[in-house]
DRENPA-869165 format. One line per 8 residues: their letters; for each residue x, y, z of N, C-alpha, C, O. Coordinates in nm, 3 decimals. Example, Ala and Ser with C-alpha at 12.3 -4.5 7.8 and 13.67 -1.06 7.14 Angstrom:
residues 2
AS	1.319,-0.569,0.780,1.230,-0.450,0.780,1.320,-0.330,0.780,1.424,-0.332,0.846  1.285,-0.225,0.708,1.367,-0.106,0.714,1.290,0.003,0.787,1.341,0.114,0.804;
//
This chain:
residues 108
XXXXXXXX	10.688,10.310,11.397,10.825,10.259,11.364,10.919,10.341,11.367,10.902,10.455,11.323  11.024,10.305,11.412,11.169,10.363,11.421,11.261,10.341,11.276,11.314,10.231,11.262  11.279,10.442,11.172,11.340,10.393,11.095,11.507,10.388,11.101,11.567,10.492,11.130  11.567,10.290,11.078,11.692,10.283,11.078,11.732,10.287,10.927,11.659,10.273,10.829  11.886,10.314,10.933,11.949,10.348,10.801,11.932,10.167,10.724,11.911,10.150,10.604  11.941,10.098,10.786,11.884,9.963,10.735,11.763,9.952,10.676,11.757,9.919,10.558  11.680,9.970,10.730,11.518,9.942,10.685,11.534,10.087,10.537,11.506,10.060,10.420  11.573,10.202,10.574,11.613,10.286,10.452,11.665,10.250,10.330,11.611,10.270,10.222;
XXXXXXXX	11.774,10.195,10.350,11.848,10.123,10.227,11.760,9.979,10.181,11.759,9.940,10.064  11.705,9.926,10.264,11.632,9.844,10.202,11.495,9.857,10.096,11.450,9.796,9.999  11.458,9.988,10.185,11.328,10.055,10.095,11.375,10.114,9.965,11.303,10.115,9.865  11.486,10.160,9.966,11.545,10.223,9.841,11.603,10.119,9.734,11.620,10.156,9.618  11.632,9.996,9.772,11.668,9.919,9.699,11.509,9.873,9.623,11.480,9.867,9.504  11.454,9.854,9.706,11.282,9.777,9.664,11.258,9.896,9.578,11.224,9.852,9.469  11.258,10.011,9.575,11.176,10.126,9.499,11.297,10.111,9.369,11.247,10.077,9.262  11.410,10.126,9.367,11.472,10.084,9.244,11.443,9.989,9.171,11.427,10.007,9.050;
XXXXXXXX	11.429,9.861,9.231,11.392,9.750,9.169,11.253,9.767,9.092,11.227,9.779,8.972  11.182,9.763,9.195,11.067,9.839,9.110,11.049,9.906,8.978,10.994,9.859,8.878  11.102,10.022,8.992,11.131,10.110,8.877,11.201,10.046,8.761,11.165,10.065,8.644  11.320,9.956,8.802,11.397,9.876,8.678,11.292,9.800,8.600,11.288,9.796,8.477  11.192,9.727,8.699,11.118,9.630,8.622,11.020,9.691,8.542,11.004,9.666,8.422  10.932,9.799,8.629,10.851,9.869,8.527,10.925,9.923,8.410,10.867,9.914,8.302  11.037,9.975,8.413,11.072,10.010,8.297,11.109,9.910,8.165,11.114,9.941,8.046  11.127,9.806,8.214,11.172,9.696,8.134,11.019,9.682,8.076,11.000,9.686,7.954;
XXXXXXXX	10.924,9.669,8.156,10.803,9.608,8.086,10.739,9.741,8.000,10.667,9.721,7.902  10.770,9.871,8.045,10.733,9.945,7.946,10.817,9.940,7.787,10.768,9.975,7.679  10.958,9.884,7.810,11.035,9.919,7.706,10.990,9.798,7.597,10.987,9.819,7.476  10.959,9.684,7.649,10.926,9.593,7.606,10.792,9.609,7.529,10.780,9.587,7.409  10.700,9.646,7.607,10.552,9.667,7.529,10.564,9.810,7.433,10.458,9.852,7.388  10.684,9.882,7.402,10.696,10.012,7.305,10.731,9.936,7.202,10.690,9.967,7.090  10.798,9.842,7.217,10.835,9.782,7.052,10.765,9.682,7.005,10.798,9.623,6.902  10.638,9.646,7.090,10.564,9.518,7.053,10.494,9.553,6.884,10.485,9.669,6.844;
XXXXXXXX	10.454,9.444,6.806,10.416,9.511,6.677,10.503,9.408,6.584,10.586,9.324,6.618  10.452,9.446,6.446,10.502,9.379,6.336,10.617,9.472,6.263,10.574,9.584,6.236  10.712,9.456,6.237,10.821,9.517,6.152,10.855,9.456,6.058,10.871,9.335,6.072  10.877,9.516,5.935,10.915,9.454,5.795,11.012,9.541,5.705,11.044,9.658,5.723  11.052,9.456,5.603,11.162,9.603,5.532,11.054,9.603,5.442,10.949,9.539,5.441  11.117,9.720,5.338,11.011,9.774,5.223,10.995,9.661,5.125,10.893,9.684,5.060  11.037,9.578,5.097,11.013,9.426,4.996,10.926,9.315,5.063,10.873,9.223,4.999  10.915,9.333,5.202,10.851,9.228,5.293,10.936,9.097,5.317,10.889,9.004,5.383;
XXXXXXXX	11.089,9.091,5.252,11.114,9.001,5.279,11.184,8.947,5.410,11.242,8.839,5.420  11.167,9.042,5.506,11.203,8.993,5.642,11.064,9.075,5.738,11.028,9.192,5.749  11.020,8.957,5.788,10.906,9.021,5.896,10.936,8.950,6.052,10.954,8.833,6.086  10.933,9.067,6.122,10.974,9.029,6.284,10.845,9.078,6.352,10.806,9.194,6.344  10.787,8.987,6.417,10.657,8.961,6.503,10.718,8.984,6.651,10.787,8.893,6.697  10.696,9.097,6.726,10.727,9.096,6.849,10.589,9.132,6.926,10.523,9.234,6.903  10.549,9.013,7.038,10.411,8.981,7.072,10.428,9.010,7.212,10.537,8.987,7.264  10.337,9.058,7.278,10.329,9.041,7.436,10.384,8.894,7.481,10.398,8.794,7.410;
XXXXXXXX	10.407,8.907,7.600,10.477,8.819,7.686,10.604,8.730,7.634,10.645,8.615,7.646  10.645,8.867,7.559,10.849,8.832,7.547,10.838,8.724,7.431,10.940,8.660,7.410  10.703,8.690,7.339,10.718,8.590,7.228,10.734,8.665,7.133,10.699,8.783,7.137  10.798,8.601,7.016,10.863,8.646,6.892,10.854,8.581,6.802,10.853,8.458,6.814  10.843,8.658,6.647,10.897,8.509,6.555,10.963,8.610,6.452,10.943,8.730,6.465  11.049,8.555,6.339,11.102,8.652,6.304,11.083,8.563,6.122,11.070,8.441,6.123  11.084,8.609,6.039,11.062,8.528,5.897,11.197,8.605,5.798,11.199,8.725,5.770  11.268,8.537,5.770,11.358,8.559,5.674,11.381,8.445,5.564,11.402,8.330,5.600;
XXXXXXXX	11.377,8.486,5.409,11.385,8.398,5.316,11.332,8.304,5.328,11.387,8.194,5.321  11.185,8.327,5.353,11.072,8.210,5.369,11.062,8.134,5.481,10.953,8.086,5.512  11.187,8.111,5.566,11.196,8.034,5.706,11.130,8.126,5.816,11.149,8.248,5.823  11.054,8.055,5.897,10.995,8.136,6.005,11.085,8.069,6.130,11.099,7.947,6.137  11.142,8.158,6.223,11.168,8.079,6.368,11.113,8.160,6.472,11.125,8.282,6.484  11.031,8.054,6.567,10.994,8.113,6.687,11.102,8.161,6.772,11.198,8.085,6.779  11.108,8.271,6.839,11.191,8.364,6.968,11.093,8.358,7.064,10.975,8.326,7.075  11.227,8.421,7.162,11.133,8.522,7.253,11.247,8.628,7.244,11.356,8.617,7.186;
XXXXXXXX	11.188,8.753,7.326,11.289,8.881,7.330,11.248,8.932,7.450,11.159,8.906,7.531  11.370,9.044,7.437,11.371,9.120,7.553,11.476,9.251,7.523,11.580,9.243,7.459  11.425,9.364,7.581,11.481,9.483,7.536,11.592,9.508,7.643,11.571,9.475,7.760  11.716,9.569,7.602,11.809,9.630,7.680,11.867,9.730,7.610,11.917,9.717,7.499  11.860,9.853,7.685,11.898,10.032,7.645,11.818,10.039,7.470,11.699,10.050,7.443  11.895,10.031,7.411,11.847,10.073,7.270,11.847,9.933,7.205,11.920,9.936,7.107  11.804,9.841,7.219,11.843,9.687,7.151,11.701,9.606,7.219,11.642,9.600,7.327  11.687,9.545,7.073,11.575,9.429,7.113,11.652,9.304,7.094,11.710,9.290,6.986;
XXXXXXXX	11.659,9.221,7.173,11.743,9.113,7.161,11.643,8.964,7.138,11.548,8.914,7.198  11.700,8.941,7.054,11.603,8.801,6.994,11.696,8.685,7.048,11.819,8.686,7.037  11.615,8.574,7.113,11.681,8.454,7.121,11.604,8.346,7.054,11.515,8.288,7.116  11.633,8.318,6.938,11.544,8.207,6.866,11.576,8.065,6.857,11.685,8.032,6.902  11.497,7.969,6.804,11.516,7.829,6.801,11.661,7.823,6.684,11.700,7.933,6.645  11.721,7.724,6.643,11.803,7.732,6.531,11.752,7.697,6.413,11.657,7.619,6.419  11.791,7.735,6.296,11.925,7.783,6.294,11.981,7.953,6.296,12.084,8.005,6.254  11.842,8.017,6.378,11.839,8.167,6.375,11.918,8.217,6.484,11.989,8.316,6.465;
XXXXXXXX	11.910,8.139,6.636,12.012,8.160,6.722,11.984,8.303,6.786,11.872,8.350,6.764  12.063,8.371,6.854,12.067,8.497,6.903,12.088,8.596,6.777,12.165,8.584,6.681  11.973,8.721,6.817,12.027,8.849,6.716,11.972,8.977,6.788,11.875,9.005,6.859  12.075,9.036,6.738,12.050,9.183,6.848,11.989,9.269,6.720,12.025,9.258,6.603  11.901,9.346,6.767,11.870,9.483,6.670,11.875,9.597,6.711,11.794,9.626,6.798  11.955,9.686,6.673,11.937,9.838,6.727,11.812,9.909,6.679,11.772,9.931,6.564  11.750,9.948,6.827,11.632,10.073,6.801,11.663,10.176,6.800,11.719,10.229,6.896  11.634,10.237,6.683,11.664,10.394,6.646,11.561,10.515,6.652,11.449,10.500,6.603;
XXXXXXXX	11.589,10.604,6.698,11.524,10.713,6.725,11.387,10.741,6.641,11.293,10.805,6.689  11.387,10.690,6.518,11.237,10.685,6.424,11.189,10.574,6.465,11.067,10.585,6.456  11.221,10.450,6.514,11.150,10.371,6.576,11.206,10.229,6.497,11.185,10.119,6.548  11.266,10.242,6.390,11.308,10.162,6.304,11.420,10.060,6.387,11.485,10.090,6.487  11.420,9.934,6.312,11.510,9.839,6.376,11.648,9.824,6.250,11.638,9.845,6.130  11.747,9.789,6.310,11.846,9.741,6.235,11.938,9.619,6.288,12.010,9.631,6.387  11.929,9.505,6.215,12.022,9.404,6.275,12.168,9.377,6.283,12.237,9.478,6.270  12.208,9.307,6.293,12.372,9.304,6.331,12.449,9.343,6.162,12.417,9.324,6.045;
XXXXXXXX	12.564,9.407,6.233,12.653,9.467,6.101,12.680,9.358,6.044,12.694,9.254,6.110  12.693,9.364,5.902,12.744,9.293,5.790,12.632,9.283,5.656,12.647,9.222,5.550  12.533,9.355,5.697,12.465,9.429,5.559,12.369,9.327,5.533,12.284,9.371,5.456  12.342,9.165,5.578,12.238,9.080,5.539,12.106,9.108,5.575,12.007,9.063,5.519  12.107,9.182,5.668,11.942,9.235,5.724,11.927,9.363,5.705,12.013,9.440,5.747  11.782,9.423,5.620,11.773,9.561,5.568,11.698,9.590,5.711,11.660,9.510,5.796  11.689,9.735,5.706,11.607,9.799,5.770,11.489,9.774,5.809,11.415,9.759,5.712  11.426,9.760,5.933,11.282,9.718,5.941,11.217,9.833,6.012,11.262,9.912,6.095;
XXXX	11.093,9.820,5.955,11.011,9.949,6.016,10.842,9.873,6.060,10.788,9.771,6.016  10.801,9.962,6.149,10.691,9.898,6.252,10.561,9.939,6.137,10.538,10.054,6.099  10.505,9.851,6.105,10.390,9.856,6.035,10.278,9.901,6.112,10.282,9.892,6.235  10.157,9.960,6.039,10.075,10.023,6.088,9.936,9.937,6.117,9.839,9.992,6.170;
//
């Protein structure tokens, strides 16, 4: 089979797409687990298949999640809505600016 520049470009694109998908799956599985604040007032469960739940002030919302760079992005049923958590080097998560969400740490 003769390799043309078009075939080469298509193979490169397919390879890069595969790497991106694999990276996304690894990123999601790396954050999977249960996170909470020291008092247990906020609990975030990141499950397989992109499913999640967050409990805040005694109310639980079902969510889906994904990761993007150094963030966990939740999309929850109302009233919670969309919430972005920053992922820190120590594995902790912090919520949106404003201080209402404490730092969450992964439970063992």
